[in-house]
N, C-alpha and C positions, 0 to 999 in steps of 0.2 A: 086447425094448428096455429095458424098465424095470430089468428084472433085469441087464442088460449095464452100464447105467449104474450103477445104485443098489446092485447087491449082492444076494444073498438073503434076503429078508425074514424068514426062517426061521433065519437062523444068529442067536449071539449078537452082541452089539457087543461084547463085553470081550475084553481078549486071553485066547488060548486058550493054557495052559501047555504042555497036551500037543502040541501042533502045534508049540509051540516049541524042544520039546527037538530036538537035534541040529543047529540053525541059529543063526547068531550073532546074530539078531536075532528078535523074538517076532513070531507072525503076529495081524493084527490084522484080525478080519472086519468091515469098515467098512459101511455101507450107509447109504442116505438118512435124514438125521433129521427128524424134524417138518416132513413134507411138507405136512401140512394148513396149517400157518402159512404156508409157502413160497405155497400155492395163494391164502391170503388177503392176504398181501403182493402178490403180483401182480393180484389183482384190483382190491384198492384203489388201488394204482398205474393200472389201466385206467382206472376209476371217474373217478377225479381228474385224470387226462390227457384225459378227453372233456369234464368239466366246464370245465377250464381251456380246452380247445380252444374250448368253446361261449362261454366268456367273452371270449376274445381274439376271435372272430369276430364279437361282438355290440359291443364296446368300441373305442375308440382310444387306446389307450395314448400315440400319436405326441403328445396335448394333453399330457401330463405331460413327455413326454421330450424335445419340441421346443417346448413354450409355445404358448399361443395369444396374439393381439395385444388391442389393446382395444376392438376389435369382436368378440371370443369366437371368430374364426376361427383355426381351427389354424394353426401357422407348419410348413414343410416342411424348413427349414434351422435358422436360429437365431434368436433375438428378442434385441433390443435395446431398453433403458428409458432414453428420453430424458427424463423428467422422474422421474427417482429419487430426485433430492433433494424434490423437492414431495411425492413419494409416501412418502418415510421421514418428512416432518413430520405426514402424516396416520397415523403410525404407532397410536396411541390407537384410531381408528376402525375401523383395517384392522390388526390385530393379527396375521394370518396371511399379509398383503400377498398376497390374493387375488385385489385389484383394480388390479395395477400397470397402466400404462399403457404397454402394448408394441408394437412396432413389426416386424413380421417382416423379415429381411434375409439374405440367402445367406451373408453372414460377418462377423464382427464388425470394426464400422468402426475406422479408425484415428483417431489424434488430427487435428483440423481437419477430417475429412469432414462431409459434409452427408448426413443421412439423412431424407427428405421435405423437413420446412421444418426440420429441428432441427440447430443445430450440435454436433459432436462436442467436448468439449473437452480430454478425457482419451481416452488410449489405453485400450482395452476387451481383456478377456480371457475366452475361451471357458470357463466352469466349466459342465457339465450341459446345454449348447448354450444357457445364458444369458450374455450380453455384461455381464460385470461392469467397471465404471472401476476403475482403480487409478494410483497416482502412479507415474510413471517417473522414476526417476534414472540418469541416464546421464552419465557422463565425457567431454568433447568432447574435453580435449586435456590432456596432461600429459609433464613431463621430469625425469628423475633427476639430484639433483643432490648436491653433496658438500659437505656442511655442517663436518667437519674433514678437513684442513688448511684455515684459511681461504682465501677466494679473494686473487688478486694483483691489485689495483686498477691499473688503467693508465689513462689519459685516455681519452674517446669516440671521439676520432678516430685513435685509433692501432690499428694492426692487431694481434691478438694471435700470440704465437709459441708459448704452450703450452696446454693445455684450461685450466689454473688461471687463465690472463688473462682466461675466457670465463665473466663473472660475470651474477647474477641483474638483477632489477628494483629499483630505490628504489623503486617505487610499493608493491610489497608485500613490501619488507624482506628481500628475498633477494639484495641486492648483494653480501653476502659469502659468499654460495655461489657455486660455480663447477659448471659442467655435465660431464657425464660421457657423454652422449649426445648426439645432434643434437636441437636445440631446436625445440619445436613452433611451429605459427602463432601461435598469442597471445602466446608470449613474441617472438616477430621483432617483433609488431607494437606490443608495449611497446617494445622498443627501438627502432622510429622516432619514437614517441610522445617519447620522452626524446631525440631528436636524433640519432642513431644513424645514419649513412651508409648507404646500401644496398652500398656496395663492403664496408665492416667488416662488417657482419651476413653478406654471402656469404661473408667470410674466416672469420667465428666457427663458418658452418655447415661449410665444408670441413674446417676444423681438428678439430671435433666427429668429422666422418666418417671420418677418418685416424686420429686418436690418441685418441678419446674410451674405447675399450674397455680400452686399454691403461693410461690414464691412471685409468680406475676402480677397477684393482686396488690403487693407491697410497691409495683413499681411506678414510679410518677409519668417520667415521659417513655414513651415505648417506641423503638424504632425497628425498622427491617432491614437486615441485608440481604440481598439476593444475588443471583447473576444472570444475566439474559443472553441469550444467543442471536443474532441475526446474520442470515446469509443473504449476499449480494451479489448479482452479476455484473461483474466489473466490467466485464467486454461488452454491454449493452450501452447502446446510445444515450444520450440525457433524456431524450423524448421518452423511452423504454423505462427508462428509471424513474421519470416521473410517474407514468401509467402504475408502474408496477407500486410505486409506494401508495399510491392513493388507495388502487384497488385493494393492497394491504390494510389500509387504515378503516376502508367500508367494509372488507371483511370481519376485521375484528369488533368493529360496531355494528355490524350484524348479528355477531356471536352472542355480544353483550344483549342485544334487544330480545335475541331468542332465549338466552338464559332469562330473562326476565318479561316474557312474554304473557305468562298468568298477570304478574301486576299492571303491566301496560292495558291489557284488555279490559280488566277488571276497573283500574282507574279512566281509563279513557273512554270506555264504553256504559258498564255499569254505574261507575261512580257518579258521571257526569248524568246520566239519564235520570239518575235520583235526586241530583242536585237541583237539575233544569226542573224539577216536576215539583220539588219544595220552593222555589224561587216562584214559579208560576202560580202555586197555590197560595202563597202567602202577599204576591203583588197587590189585589184589592186589598188587602187590610191595611195598607198605607199608602194607597195611589193618591187619595184626597190629601193625605199631609204633604206628600213628596210633590205633588204639584204647588200645593199652597206656597210651600218652601222655595221652590223654583222661582214662582211670580214675585214673591217677596224680595228674592235676592238679585232677580232683574232689576227689579224698579230700584232697588238701594242702590244698584251700582250704576243705573242710569243717573240716579239723581244726583249721586255724587259726582260723576262727570258732569254732568251739565252745571254744578255748583263750583266746580275748578274753572270752568268754561268764562262762568260767570265774573270769578276772581280776576281769572287772565285778562278780561273786558275792563276790568275797574268799574263794574255796574253795583256790584255787591261788595261790601268790605269783609276782609278775611277773620274778623275776630271771631265767628262760629269755628273755623275751620282752626284756629290757634288753639281755642279753648280745648277742643277735641285732641289735638295734638298735644297738648301740654297735660291733658288728661292721662292719655295713652303713656306720656312719660313717668308720670305719676306713678301710675298703675305698676310699671316697668316690666321686663321679660326675667327670668331666671338668670342666678350671675353665670352660670356655666353655660347657657346659650348666647349670653351677651358676650362672654368670652371670644366665645366661638366663633360667633360675627366678626366682632370685632377683629379676629385674626383674618378672616376671611376679606375684610373689609366691605362687608355689607351694610355694618351700621351706619358707618358713613357714608355712603352711597345712598342708604334710606334718608337719611337725615337730609341730605342738598338736595333731592330729589322732592322731599316734601315743602322743603323750603321755596324752591323754584315753582312749585303749584301753588302756593298759598302766598303767592308774592305777585301782585299785579305786573302785567308786563308793562316795561317802558317805551317800547316803540308803538307810536300813533296808528300806525299802518296795521301792525300787528295787533293792537287793541279792537280795530274795526273788522277785522277777521274772525277773532276771538266773539265779539257781540255778536255776528250773524251767526256763528256756529252757536251760540248759546242758545239763540232764540230759536234756531232752527230744533235743534236737540228739544227744548222743552217743549215745543208745539208737538213734535214727534211722539214725547213722553204722553202727552196730554192724548194723542189720537191712539196711542198703544193701550191707554187705560181703558178709553171708549170702547175698544174694539173687546178688551178684554171682558169686559161688563156686559157686552154686547153677546158676547159668546159663553156667558157663564151656563147658560143651559147645555151648548154643546161638550164642555168639560163634564158636567154632572152627567150626559148622557153617557161619554166616555169611560168615565168611571162605571157606571152599570156594566157596560159592555164587557168591560175587563174583569169584574167582579162573576159575572153571569159565564163567561167563557173559561173561569176557573173552575166554576161549579159543573160545567159542561165534560170536564177533563177529570174532576173527581168521579163524577158518576160514570165514564167511560174512559179509564186509563188507557184501554189498548188503543186506542187513536193513535198515542205516542209511537206504537210499534209499528203502525203501516208504513211511514218512511223507509224505514229498515229493509221490509217487503220488497217494498217498490225500488228500491237502491238496489237488492237481490236480482229482482228480474231484470233491471236496466243492465246489470253488469255480466247478465248472461248473454244478453241481446249485444252487447259489446263486445264480447270475446269473440260471436258468431260472426258478426261482420268483420271485426278484424281479421279473422281468418279467411273471410271471403276476398279481403282486400289485399291478402298475401297472396290468395291464388291468382290475382289480377295484376299482381307485381311478377308474378313467377310467370305468367303465361306467353310464351313463345311467341314471335311476331307473326312467324309462318303459321303455327297452329290457330293464331286469332284469326288470320286470313283466310284458313280453310272451313273454321268455323262460322265467318261470316257468310261464306259463300254455300256451306249448309242450309244458313236461315234464310236465305233467299235473296241478299244485299250486295250481290256481286256488279248490280247494275247502277248501283251508285258511286262508283270509283272508289271503291275501297281495295283495291288488289295490291297497291303498292305497300311498304312497310310504313313509310311516314303515317299513310292514314290509320295503318293498324294500332299505330301507337296512339294516335287519335281517340280512336273508337276505345283504347284500353284505359285513358285519360277519362274519358265519357262515361265509361261504367263505373271508374273510382268517384266520380263527382257523383253519380247516382246513387252508389253505396252510403256517400257522405249525405246526401239528401235523404236516404234510409233513415240513417242514424238519427238525423234531425227530428222525422216523422215521428219516430216511435219515443226519441227522448219526450218529445213535446206531450206523445199521448201519454206515456207514464205520469208527467205532470198535469195532465188533464184529470186523469182518474184518480190523483192522490187528492186533487182540491176537490173534485164533485163528491168524492166517495166522504172525504172528513168534512165536506157540508150538508150532505145526505143524513149522514148520523146525526149532526149536531140540528138540521132541520126536524127530522123525525123525533128528536127529544124535543124541542122546543113546541112541537103541535101535541105528540101524544104522551107526552110523560104521564098527564092526569088519566088518559082514557083507558080503563081496566080490559077493554078487547083488544086493543092496538099497542098497548104499551110495551111489548115484545121488543127487545132491543135499544130502549131507551136509556139503561142505567143499571146501577147496581140494584135498586129499590123495586127494580121491574120483575114480573112472575116469570120464573123460568132462566132468572140469568146467569149466565156463564162468562168468562172471561174471554172477551172475541167477538160477542154474541152481535152488540152494535155496528161493529166493523164488518161483520161478514152480511148482516141483514144489510147494511147500506152498499157493500160493493156488489152485491146480488142482484140490486135494484139498478145500479149502474150497469151491469153487464147484461141485464135482459133488456132495457128499455132506451137507453142513451149513449150506445157503443160508437152509433152514428155522428151524433153530436159531438161527442170527443174527437172522432175520426175529422172532421169538419174544422175544428176550433185548432188542431194539434198540425193539420196541413195548412191553414193561413199561417199559423207562428212559423212553419218550418219555411214555406214561401218568403217570408219576412228575413227571415234570418239566412237564408242563404246568400242573397246578394252581398248583405255587411261581408260574408267571410268569402266571396268572390273578389270584394271591392281589396281585403286586404291582401289576398294574394295576388292582385294586380299592383296594387302599391309595393311589394316585397319585389315582385320581377321588373318593375319600371324603377326601382328606387335609384338605381345609376343613371338614367337617363334623367330622372326628376331632380333630381341633386341641387343641378344650377339652373332649374326652372324653377322659378317661386311661385307662378300661375298655377302649374300642373298640382303642385304640394298644396295650395290655397284650394284647388277645386277638389282634390281628396279630402282634406279636412272639411269643406263644408258639406261634401256629400256623406261622408262618415258619420258628420252631426246630425243632418237631416234622417239617415236612416237610425239611429241609434233613438233620436225622440220617438219616431214612427214605431219604433219597435216596442219603447215602453209604454208609449199610449195603447198599443194593442194588446200587450202582455196585461196591462190594468184592467182593459175592457173584457179580454176574455177571461180573466180570473173570476170577475163579477158575473160574467154570463156562464161559468161553468157552477156558480154557487146560484144562480137563479133556475139554471137546469135541475138541480137537486132539489130546490124547493119547491119548485111548481110543476116541474114536469114538462117544462116548454122545450120547442125545438131551438136549435143555436142561434137562428138568426132573430126568433122572436125574445130568446134570451138577451141576445145584447142589444137589440133595441130597449127593453127592461132596463138592463144595466144601463145602457147610455142614459135615459131619464133619471133614473137614481141620480146618477154620478152629475147631470148638468141641476137637478134640483136640491141635493144636499151636497155640495160641494165642501164646505166647511167641514163637516161632520166625516166625510170621507176622507178627507185631508188628516184632520187631526187622528182617525184611526190610523193611518198609514204612519204618520210620525210617530205616534204611542209604539207601534210594532217596530219601529227603525229603532228608537231609543232604548227599548226593551232588548231589541238583539244587539243592540251594541254595549250595552251594560251587561248583558248575561253572557255574550259571545267572548268579553275580556274578565268577567268574575270566574266563571265555570273553569276555563282551561287554566287559570293561574291558580285556585283552588288544588285542581289536580296537579299541578306541576309541582306544587308543594308539596302534597301527598307525596309524590313520586321522591321527592329529595329526600323526605323523611325514612321512607319505605325500601328505596333502592341505594347501592352503594355508586355504581357507575350510572350516574343518573343524567348525566347531558342528553344523550340520545335516546335514553327513555322518555326523558322530559320531553324531548320534542314530539315522538310518537305519541305520549300520552295528551300535548297539547294539541296536536293535529286531530287526533281522535274524539278529543272533548269538542273542539269548535265544530267539527262535523254534527256531532249529535246536538249539541245548540242549536246550528242552523235548523236541524230539522224539527227539534222539538219546539222550539220559537215559530218556525213554520207552519205548525200543527196549530199552535194558540192563535196565529194571525189568522188561518182560515177559518176558525171559531167566531173571532169578532167580527168579522165580514158575514157569515154566515147569519150571526145574532142579529145583526143590524139590518141585511136584507129580509130576514124573518120576520122581525119587527115591522118593517115597512108593508111587507104583504099583508100582516095580519091586520094592519093598523087600515088599509084600503079595504080588504074582503071581509074582516070580521069585527072590525073597531077595538082591536086589540085584547079581545077578550082571552088569549093563550097567553099573552105575555108573563113571564115569570115577574114577581112582586117589584126586583128592582128596576127593570125594565119599564113597568106598569108606571111607577113614580118618576121614573127620569123623564119619559116619554110625555109623560100627563095623561095617559090612558083611562077612560074611566071603564065601568065593567061593560057596556055594551056599545058605547060609540068612541070615537077618537076626538082627544083635543090635545092639539098639538102646538106649541109653541112656535111663532114665527120665526124665531132665531135659528131653530134647525136647519130651515131651508135657504136662510140668507148667505 
């Protein structure tokens, strides 16, 4: 059974070049890797699940979820705080608001209701089963009117013949405006108060029903006359007023967001994903041009700066600069722009700055500083030019990797959906662990001591309440560690699955027998098949390796969190102690550097696992060799992904927010929600693209070492310099 699932343990885990002869793809003798760590992971999950079950059985998280009333009795549904204004005045005595006066209710009361003997002055909104008051602002009535052209005034007893003769009220100074729709109830009551008869009012209503919509087309300036009502609890404290005010604002914005939910999800998720895919598909078409333009712009800026330094040092005459300056003045700028810049004082500032830059420095001491700066910058420009020339092959490889990565996503578009599935799974785990955390917080100390005694740990001195609290805190830290392990496990599954799909496409896209799951041109293709094949390989062979890698990252991340916790706890004591502050900052910096290096190494380790089927330690060793042998290329790939992430992360949310502005009326809160969703989608899409680039680079290196690069696509073959049967790779790649 184990051999059927995991393969022959005596077989080698690398490519077998001899078996690869005569086939279109290499034979990879995969077997289950790092089984002991999979066993440790499963045992840990079982122990943690058992402890969580015991905690949840002994605690009552309903107290935290539904709250307790003033008698400390747990509520079944929701809780209302009738003395919230009074409790807020005692905020200094009870800063954590643990003794709020609460009353259990089945549903949040409405404005004007009675809860026991308490009157409800404001409407309430259920937030985490707590009924929070908010200020409710509602528009009672309103009518659209026309401000221009003016209203045709007639006597109040005359019947109107056209909509322009149906004017507003003198009381609110809208008598110069005429109606373009049926008048509301309050407007009709205002007419009656001004002495207009019911017959005239009925005639005005009738003519607006018949001709109001047509007359609206002739109006140039529309205005809205409305009446709003706002009820406020004047007996409440200032703090309570602020809370109810901002909860009301949040409630209204949430209503706006809910009313436009379809557009928000459509633009934030669907629109941003489509736009990301389009950008990723077209990036390779202009990547060489973009790199050339950036390089030329960089050198032009550096040469201009160096020329100014030489002029300031009085080494080079400024005749060339003056000639260019005079040429630009002759060409000039548009009159409207020049007038605007003059009004802002920009033109005068630009002229004075350019005159100073193109005039030699009079101070002899400053001339020496400018002289050394000019010479140093000139040497730096020469060195940079030599470096760019030396790395031209690396830039060529980078362009090829970007092009082939886009090709893989065109062949396997379902890869872009895997981060969303991973995110849903991680969210489910997060909710479950939060529930366990709530149960731990709600666990009574006496119950915790009895539970510890049943577990056989009464001899460890945990009978008192203090140590029971310490045990609860320890289990909370264990829950946090469990989340870190699960989080990094999801990251590992994401990276390994994407890399496995790319590696399978790289080596088997031309294999007629094993091309299943390599893209839209493979036999029997359906949407999601490459993703399913890659994920099944990971689950069958490499779950132990993922458990080991994610455990290492969790063990490295936990000390950073503990350090931040200790820093917050000791902030008051260390405020006046610069030595302690410096120590915390140094340790924080070291841990951050170690964490980033380890994440980089584990990413390439997961890719190596997916490509060659090695165990984690062998894959980490191979990844370290790659990083040490090709540091320039790895750095360029990372920089390209970072720049692409920054550009796409700014462009896509901006485009979606602009679309939200044209599609939604109240677009501010909707625009923020769309921008956040679009940025999240962008990060995940570019993350997939980044893994594709790294996986293709590892595949090319592995292909070069074992098969002479014969499986490489044409773009990578030309960039790396592969021949048909042997590798010919330039020295610059590893320099």
